[in-house]
N, C-alpha and C positions, 0 to 999 in steps of 0.2 A: 504493500499499499504506499502511496505517496502522502505528503504532508496534508493534501486536501481530501484524504480519505478514500480515494479511488485507486484501484489496482493498475499498476504500470508494469510491463515487461522490462526485464534487463535487456540491454542492447545485445548480450551474448551470454551464453550458458556454457560452462566448461564441460568437458567429457564426464568428469566425475559427477558434475550437477545433473547431467543428462541420465546418467546410469542410475542415479539416486532417484529422480522422477520416476523412471521406469519402473524401478523396484516398488516404490510407493503405489503407484497405480496398479501394478499386477498383482500385489498384496491385498488390494481391497476386494471385498466379498463380491461375488458375481450377482447379478440381478438376472433372475430367469427371464429369458426372451421369447418373443414369438416372431417368427420370420415369414415372409410371404411375398411372392412375386406378383406384381400388377402389371399386366400388358394391356393398355388401353388404346382405343383409336380415336383419332382427332381428324378433322378436316382443316386443311391449310392450303390456301391459295387453289381452291378447286380440286385437291387431291387428297385421298386418303393416307394417313400415316398410322403405323403401329409403334407406340412408344412403350419402351420396356423400363420399369422401375422396380426396385427392391426394398421392402420395407422392413426394418427392424425396430423392435420397441419392446418395453417391459410388458411381460405377460400380465402382471398385476397393474391395473391402471393406476392404483394408489402410489406405485413407485415412480410415476412419471416426474421428471425434473421440472421445476418451475424456476424462472428467473427473477430478477429484483422487480420486474414489472407485475409480478403475480401470474404471468402466463406460461404455459408449457412451453418448453424448449424444444424445437425441431431443427434438423439440419438437412439441408438439401445438398447432396454430394454429386460432384461431376468427376469423372475419370479423365485421364490425359488421352494423348493422341493415338494410343495404340489399344485402348482398353474398352471395357463395358462396365456394367455395375458391379461384376466380380471383382475388378480392380479396386474398389472401394470397400471390400468387405472386412478387411482387417482393421481399418480405421473405424469403419461404422459400428463393429461389435464392441470395441473398446468405448467408443462414445455412449452406446446404449447399455452394455452390461455393466460398466463401472460408474456411469454418472447419470443413467435413467433417461436420456433423451431418445426421442424417435428419430431415426434416420431413414431418409429416402435417397437411395442411390439410383440415379437417373442415367440410362444409356442414351448416347447421341443417337439422333434418327439414323436408321440403317445399319447400325452396327451390332444390334442383337441378333443372334443366330436363331431365328424364328423357326427354322426347318427341324430343330430337335429339342426335346425338353431339357437337355443338360446344358444347352447355350454354348457348347465348345465348338469352335470352327474346325473343320476337318482338313487334313493334309496341310499343304504350304501355301504361302500366298500367290506364287507364281507357279503355274501347272506345266507339265511337260509338253501339253499340246499348244502351248503359247497363250492360253487364256489366263486370266488373273482372278483373284478373289474380288468380289463386287459386293455392295451393300444389298440389304434386304429390307426395303422401306415398308413393306406391307407383307403380311403373311400370304404365301403362295405365288408371290410375283419374283420372277428371276430376270437378270440382265444377260441378254444374249451376246455372244461373241461379236455378232455383226454390228453391235450398238457402239463399239469403241475400237480405236487404234491404240496399240501398245507402243510406247515412245521409251527410249533409253537416254536419259540425259547425262551427258559426260562433260558438260561445260566445267572449266576449271574452278570457278568460284563456288559452284554446288559441290563438285566432287571433293573439294577440300573439306567441306563439312559432312557430306552425307555418302561419299564414294559414288558409285554409279546408281541413278536413281531410275526406278521404273514407274512409268505413268500410264494410266488409262485415261485417254482422252475421249470423252463422249462425243459422239457424231451428231450434228446438227438435225434437229427433228425427231430424234429417237426418244423413247421413253428415258433413257438414262440421261440424255440432254435436259429434259424438262424436270427431272427429278433433281439433277445436280444444280438447277437454277433455283428450285423452289424449297430445298431443305432448310435453308436458314429461317424461313418463316415458321417451318413445322418446329424447329428446335425452340424457338421463342415460345410458341403456343403450347408446346409440350411441357416446358417448365412451368409456365403459368398454371396449367391444368393440374400438373402434379402437385403444386403447392395448394390449389384450391380443393383438390380431393383429400389431401392427407395432413394439410396444416391450416384448417379453417381459420379465417380472419376472426379475431376477438377471442379465440381459443389459444393460438400459438403465436409465439415470436421466432421467426426464422432465421437462421444463420446459413450463408451460403459458402460452399467451397469448391473450387474446381482445381484439380492437380494439372500442372503444365499448361497445355494449351485450353484445358477446361476452364482456366482462371478468366479468360476473355469473355465467357459466357456467364460465369457466376458474377462478374463485375457488372455487366449492364443489366442484368435481371433484377438487381436491387432496387431500381426506380421503377420497375414495372409491376410488382407485388406489394401492396400496401403494408403487409406485415412482415417484410424482411427488415431485420434490425440490425444487421451487419455483416460483413464478410470476415470469415475465419478461413485463412489461406495457409497451405504448406506446400512449398515447392511449386508456386504458380506463375502464370503469365499474367501480367496486368492487362487492363482493357487495350482494344486494338491500336488507337491512336498513339498510346504510350508504347505499347510493346513494338510498334513500328520503328520509333526512335531507338528504343533500347537495342532491338536486334541490329540496327544500323551501327550504333556504337560498339556493339560486341564483335563486330567483324566476323571472320569466319569460324574461329573456334572459341570464342568467348575468353574468360578468364577463371582460373582456379586456383586458390590458395596464393602463393607468391609467385606463380608463372603468369606472366603477362599474355594476353591474347595475341595470336600472331597478326602481324600486321599485313593484311591483304586488301587488295580492292574490295570494298564493300558496296552493295547496291541493295536499294529497296526491293522487296519482292514484287513479282508481277504475275504470280500464278494466275492463270484464266479460271473462271468459275466451273468450267467443265473438266477439270484435270483432277483425277483421283490419284493420290500418291500411294503406291503400294510399298509398304514397309517389308524390310527383309532383316537378316541378322546384322546387317550393317547399321541399323538404327541403334542397336545394342553397342555395337563396337564403338560408335561415337560418343557413347557415355562411359563404356569401360575404359577406354583409353585415357581421357582426361582425369577421370577419377583415380586411376592407378598412378598418374602424374602427381596429382594432389596428395595422394596418400604415401606414395613410395619414392617420389621424385624420378628422375631420369633413370634410375635403376630398375623401375618397372619394366622398361623395354628389354631388360636382360632376361626376363621371363615371358617373352611374346608368346611363344607356343602355349604355355600354360594359360596365359590371358585368353587367348583365342579359344582354347578349350572351355573356358568359362563362358565366353560369348556364345558358343555353339550350344553348350549344355543350356544355357538360359532361352535361346531362341527355341529349342526343342519343346520348352514349356510355354513360351510367351505366344507362339503361333497358335495356339488356341483361342486366343483373344482376337478381335477383329483385324487389327493390324494393317488398317488403310485409313487415309484421312484426306479431308477436303476442305478444312476449315481455315487454311492460311488466309482466304479472302477477308475473314473477319479478324482472326488473331494479329494479322499484320496490316489492317485497314487498307486493303487494296481497292480503292474507290473506284477505278475503272472496270474492275471485274464484277464489283457489287452492283454498279449502275448496269452493266451488260447482262447480268442475271435478272435484275428487276425488269429490264426491257423484255427478256425472253418470256418472263411470267406474264407481262401486260400485253404482249401480243397474242399469247395463248388464251388469255382471259378476255381479249378484246376491250380492254380498258381505253377510255379517252385520254386526252392529254393531261387533264388535271389529276385523274387516278393514276396515271402513269407516273407523274412526278411524286405524288403522295407515296406510291411503293418505292420509288427510288429512295425517297427521304427515309422511310422505314428501313431499308437495307443499310443505308449510311449510318443510322442510329445505332446499329448493333456495334459500331466501334468507338462511340462517344457517348461520355456522360451528358444527360440532358440540362442544360443551365438556363432553359427558357423560364419566364415568370411562371409560377404555379407549380413547377416540376417538383417533384418529391426531392429533397436533398440527397446527396450521396451518403450512404450510411457509413459509419465508422469501419475501418479496415485494419485488421491484425494479421501482418505477414510474419510467417515462420520459415526460415530458410535453413538448409543442412550445410555442413562443414565443406563438403566435397561435390558441390553442384557445379556443373559446366555451364548452367544457364543463369544462376541467381547469385551472382557475387555481391559482397556488400557495396561494392563501388556502383554497380548497375543501379542500386536503389538510391544510394546517397546522391549519385551525380544525375540521374535520370528520373526515376520513378517517383521519388518524393517531391522534388522541385515541381514537376508537372502536376502533381495532384494538388499542390499548394496553391496552384493557380486557379483552381476551381473556385466559383463563387455560388454558394458558400464553400469553403474547403472544408472536407471531411477530417475527422480525427483519425490519424494513421500512425502506426508503430510497426517496426521491423525488428526482429530479433534473428540471431543466428545460434543454431545448436551446433556445438563442436563435435559432431558425429553425424554420421548418414550420409546418403547420397540423394540425387534427384529422385531415384524410385525410393521414396522415404520409407516404405514398409519393407523393404529389403533386410533380412536379418544381417546381423554382424556381431561379433563378439560382445557378450554381455547384454545383447538387444535382440533377443529371439523375435520381436515383432517390429523390428526397426524402430522408427521414431514415432511409431502410431501412439503408444501409451503416454509418451511425454507430451505429444501434440495435444491429445485429448484432455490432459491436465491443464495444460496452458490455457487452452479455449474455455474449459470450465471456470478456471480462475479469473479469466478476463470478463466473462459474463456475469459471474456472481460478484466479482469486484466492483462492477459498474462502469467497466470501460465503454460498454455499448449503450449505457442507460444513464449517463450524466444527466441530471436535471428532472429525472422522473419522480 
């Protein structure tokens, strides 16, 4: 607690402090939970979409956590670029079983494997016949091989970061083309409906979290749902217009520990809306490499074969998750692509000029906070980052994210802390931390909520 009586995080927590928090949380008695999947259908821009969510909460309603405002505490959790709601399960169960909060983990539109009850995607992301894994936006619908071209991107600036990228480019006029243009609206509407169903206004205060690229969506939704009280983030990306600048500042390889980012030509992203990025083992390697550098220094390269074994072993498990993504248009504020997508939707829906402009403005709004008169103020934000993150260095926040958020009118309350343990995949186990950073993060968010960080003045 600070002198004014409100809880504040420390700028950094040592490894020993993280281990102590982890022990404290895991020694707390478990609250019995109920868990259930909720796949619900919505209509967005004249198309049907099946949205997948997973709800975890105390089995005994009397165990439900309440915040300083007297309302029940709920968390809307979003996964990162490779995942689905299963990616949030470790953190969700810590929040629910140790502290009594209802959690709803929502899968991005198209990412849930609706073809099988276990929701595990089959095989690899790139198939022997040249086809690739594609989204399932509504049960029973498939994307045919004739609907896209497969492109190999070997441009130096992208290869520096990703290696060779495999892309599925939707062909104009196909169902894939129209789905790729419309999914951002389905994402917005899906989050709003998930909150309406599971966190009724007047009963719940909601806290949002988006891991990695999910953070751009957990950021903008705070102004679109009245009872969202704050952002509680771990290893997240900020809203699109800020992340656009942060990415440009970061260059090709970012910064980790005391190792400076490689100085290379850096360019703002220009991904077209109809481009689906197909992830491979390379996407794990681009994290394992810098993380090894941060933990072991250059000596980590001396065990490169071993490190690559770790990459391939991890990919053997991770490829059961969706492992494709199309959200760069929003996470990096690619306005030309957003406008193009909006116009494709407008043409299909036969909108007039005013309606078309309104749809363009809606798509642009996914990357910006709303500062117009009467808009809901941006809620308080609590960022937690790990010690060995290739994406979220302290400098990225102190030099880019915090100054840009401070320019908002009104500016939200924002704090950042770094845990001296963990990686970008914050739930990955490491010595002494069998659940990664999840228990420590659950405690910090609990302390922030109950310490009044999000509720000054109530």
